[in-house]
VOPAGU-2260 file (C-alpha; in pm, 1 decimal, decimal comma):
REM VOPAGU-2260
SITE   aa  ch    i         X         Y         Z
SITE  MET   A    0       0,0       0,0       0,0
SITE  ARG   A    1     278,0     237,7      92,7
SITE  ASP   A    2     470,0     159,8    -228,6
SITE  ILE   A    3     163,4     242,5    -437,6
SITE  TRP   A    4     130,9     574,3    -256,6
SITE  LYS   A    5     499,6     655,4    -316,6
SITE  GLU   A    6     470,7     559,8    -681,5
SITE  GLN   A    7     163,4     778,6    -723,5
SITE  ARG   A    8     345,6    1069,6    -561,4
SITE  VAL   A    9     642,9    1026,3    -797,0
SITE  ILE   A   10     412,5    1018,5   -1099,4
SITE  GLU   A   11     225,9    1330,4    -986,7
SITE  LYS   A   12     555,7    1511,0    -929,9
SITE  ALA   A   13     669,2    1421,2   -1281,6
SITE  VAL   A   14     339,8    1541,1   -1429,9
SITE  ASP   A   15     363,2    1871,9   -1244,9
SITE  MET   A   16     718,5    1927,6   -1364,9
SITE  VAL   A   17     654,4    1838,6   -1729,3
SITE  PHE   A   18     318,1    2016,1   -1748,3
SITE  GLU   A   19     490,6    2354,5   -1737,5
SITE  TYR   A   20     683,7    2265,9   -2052,4
SITE  ALA   A   21     383,6    2114,6   -2226,1
SITE  LYS   A   22     170,7    2429,2   -2195,0
SITE  LYS   A   23     225,7    2662,0   -2487,0
SITE  PRO   A   24     310,8    3018,7   -2390,0
SITE  ALA   A   25     264,1    3308,8   -2628,0
SITE  ASN   A   26     555,8    3404,3   -2848,5
SITE  PRO   A   27     750,7    3674,7   -2662,0
SITE  TYR   A   28     926,5    3795,9   -2976,0
SITE  ASN   A   29     603,5    3875,2   -3158,8
SITE  TYR   A   30     463,9    4042,3   -2849,8
SITE  LEU   A   31     776,2    4252,5   -2807,7
SITE  TYR   A   32     768,9    4350,2   -3174,3
SITE  HIS   A   33     407,5    4467,5   -3162,4
SITE  ASN   A   34     421,5    4615,7   -2809,6
SITE  PRO   A   35     777,0    4735,6   -2745,5
SITE  ARG   A   36     685,9    4939,9   -2438,1
SITE  ALA   A   37     475,4    4672,4   -2271,3
SITE  ILE   A   38     768,4    4481,4   -2122,5
SITE  HIS   A   39     923,0    4688,1   -1846,5
SITE  THR   A   40    1204,5    4465,0   -1723,0
SITE  PRO   A   41    1452,2    4254,5   -1916,5
SITE  GLN   A   42    1420,9    3981,5   -1652,4
SITE  TYR   A   43    1053,7    3934,6   -1734,0
SITE  LEU   A   44    1131,1    3905,5   -2103,8
SITE  ALA   A   45    1415,6    3661,6   -2034,8
SITE  HIS   A   46    1194,4    3441,1   -1817,8
SITE  TRP   A   47     913,9    3444,8   -2072,9
SITE  THR   A   48    1156,4    3367,6   -2356,2
SITE  GLN   A   49    1303,7    3080,2   -2159,0
SITE  LYS   A   50     959,6    2928,8   -2098,1
SITE  TRP   A   51     876,0    2965,1   -2466,6
SITE  GLN   A   52    1206,3    2807,7   -2571,9
SITE  ASN   A   53    1167,9    2517,7   -2326,4
SITE  HIS   A   54     823,0    2446,9   -2467,8
SITE  HIS   A   55     961,4    2431,7   -2821,4
SITE  VAL   A   56    1250,1    2206,0   -2720,9
SITE  TYR   A   57    1013,1    1974,1   -2533,0
SITE  MET   A   58     769,8    1952,6   -2824,3
SITE  THR   A   59    1058,4    1883,7   -3064,0
SITE  LEU   A   60    1176,5    1608,3   -2831,4
SITE  VAL   A   61     829,6    1451,4   -2824,8
SITE  ARG   A   62     798,2    1463,9   -3204,3
SITE  ALA   A   63    1146,3    1323,1   -3258,7
SITE  ALA   A   64    1083,6    1047,0   -3007,5
SITE  THR   A   65     768,9     932,5   -3186,1
SITE  VAL   A   66     950,3     926,1   -3520,5
SITE  THR   A   67    1243,4     724,6   -3386,2
SITE  GLY   A   68    1034,4     486,2   -3175,7
SITE  TYR   A   69    1161,4     607,1   -2839,5
SITE  GLU   A   70     961,6     743,9   -2548,5
SITE  PRO   A   71    1082,3    1054,5   -2358,6
SITE  VAL   A   72    1082,2     934,7   -1998,0
SITE  PRO   A   73    1139,8    1198,8   -1726,8
SITE  SER   A   74    1431,5    1121,0   -1499,6
SITE  VAL   A   75    1203,2    1131,5   -1195,5
SITE  LEU   A   76    1029,8     814,0   -1313,1
SITE  LEU   A   77    1355,8     620,6   -1337,1
SITE  LEU   A   78    1411,0     658,5    -962,5
SITE  ARG   A   79    1778,3     753,9   -1012,2
SITE  ASN   A   80    1867,3     428,3   -1185,1
SITE  ALA   A   81    1916,8     559,8   -1538,6
SITE  LYS   A   82    2291,4     514,8   -1567,7
SITE  ARG   A   83    2286,1     178,1   -1396,8
SITE  ASP   A   84    2020,9      58,1   -1640,8
SITE  GLY   A   85    2229,3     176,1   -1938,0
SITE  TYR   A   86    2034,9     486,2   -2040,8
SITE  GLY   A   87    2306,3     737,5   -1950,5
SITE  GLY   A   88    2396,8     814,7   -2311,4
SITE  ARG   A   89    2037,9     891,4   -2408,5
SITE  ALA   A   90    1979,5    1186,2   -2179,0
SITE  VAL   A   91    1828,3    1506,3   -2316,5
SITE  ARG   A   92    1810,1    1815,9   -2098,3
SITE  VAL   A   93    1515,8    2051,4   -2139,0
SITE  GLY   A   94    1540,5    2345,4   -1903,1
SITE  HIS   A   95    1606,6    2195,1   -1563,0
SITE  LEU   A   96    1448,5    1858,4   -1647,1
SITE  VAL   A   97    1624,2    1555,9   -1790,9
SITE  PHE   A   98    1448,5    1310,5   -2020,9
SITE  TYR   A   99    1580,5     970,6   -2122,2
SITE  LEU   A  100    1493,2     823,9   -2459,8
SITE  ILE   A  101    1388,0     464,2   -2400,7
SITE  ARG   A  102    1214,1     217,9   -2629,3
SITE  PRO   A  103     894,8      67,4   -2484,1
SITE  GLU   A  104    1031,6    -286,4   -2515,8
SITE  GLU   A  105    1342,2    -187,8   -2315,2
SITE  MET   A  106    1136,8     -67,4   -2019,0
SITE  THR   A  107    1099,2    -280,9   -1711,6
SITE  PRO   A  108     740,6    -363,5   -1613,1
SITE  GLY   A  109     754,6    -118,7   -1322,2
SITE  LEU   A  110     890,6     163,2   -1535,7
SITE  GLN   A  111     638,3      88,4   -1807,0
SITE  ARG   A  112     354,5     108,1   -1554,4
SITE  ARG   A  113     483,3     437,6   -1411,2
SITE  TYR   A  114     543,9     586,2   -1754,8
SITE  TYR   A  115     199,7     506,0   -1894,9
SITE  LYS   A  116      30,3     636,8   -1580,0
SITE  PHE   A  117     239,4     951,7   -1615,9
SITE  LYS   A  118     149,9     985,7   -1982,8
SITE  ASN   A  119    -223,3     944,9   -1916,7
SITE  MET   A  120    -218,6    1196,1   -1630,7
SITE  LEU   A  121     -26,4    1448,4   -1841,0
SITE  MET   A  122    -265,7    1415,4   -2134,9
SITE  THR   A  123    -562,9    1456,1   -1901,8
SITE  ASP   A  124    -413,8    1771,2   -1749,5
SITE  ILE   A  125    -329,2    1917,8   -2089,6
SITE  SER   A  126    -675,4    1851,1   -2230,8
SITE  ARG   A  127    -835,0    2000,5   -1918,8
SITE  ASP   A  128    -614,8    2308,6   -1950,1
SITE  MET   A  129    -702,5    2347,7   -2318,4
SITE  ASP   A  130   -1073,8    2309,8   -2246,4
SITE  LYS   A  131   -1048,5    2576,8   -1978,2
SITE  TYR   A  132    -860,9    2807,4   -2216,6
SITE  TYR   A  133   -1119,7    2775,7   -2493,6
SITE  GLU   A  134   -1405,8    2806,3   -2246,7
SITE  ASN   A  135   -1262,6    3133,3   -2113,9
SITE  LYS   A  136   -1202,7    3254,9   -2468,0
SITE  LYS   A  137   -1562,2    3173,7   -2560,6
SITE  LYS   A  138   -1694,3    3357,4   -2254,3
SITE  LYS   A  139   -1481,4    3658,6   -2338,7
SITE  THR   A  140   -1604,5    3674,8   -2698,6
SITE  MET   A  141   -1963,5    3632,7   -2584,1
SITE  ALA   A  142   -1918,8    3915,7   -2333,7
SITE  ASP   A  143   -1766,8    4135,5   -2605,0
SITE  ASN   A  144   -2057,2    4064,0   -2841,0
SITE  VAL   A  145   -2327,0    4155,8   -2589,7
SITE  VAL   A  146   -2472,7    4494,8   -2676,0
SITE  VAL   A  147   -2612,7    4700,0   -2391,0
SITE  GLU   A  148   -2916,7    4907,2   -2488,4
């Protein structure tokens, strides 16, 4: 029972960490071009640019992994056994996270279980976030279209 709880906590931690990279931020370069006076501090622009760049690197990693037949597994799910298991040469760093490219048939049953739970939770969170975004956008357009007489 306790092991299941620990495993669930590890999976949730991985989802929380990767979710920030999976969400798509607005392009800071376009925003800066169209609104040059809107950004007051260079630190804010640097942070925003870094988030945008991390998203693009993560999405490129996901696309490349599907083409090559690998799965991008966050290092948190490997429970610090990546180098021992022989995945040390397949590490890809995205921001402060490390992903290992592992084929599904190379995964141990425990890792496979953790990874697919992680993947399902991440997809659920992303779809929920997208639904919320479009719902808010729809409300905003409906509020803009209401004419007060």
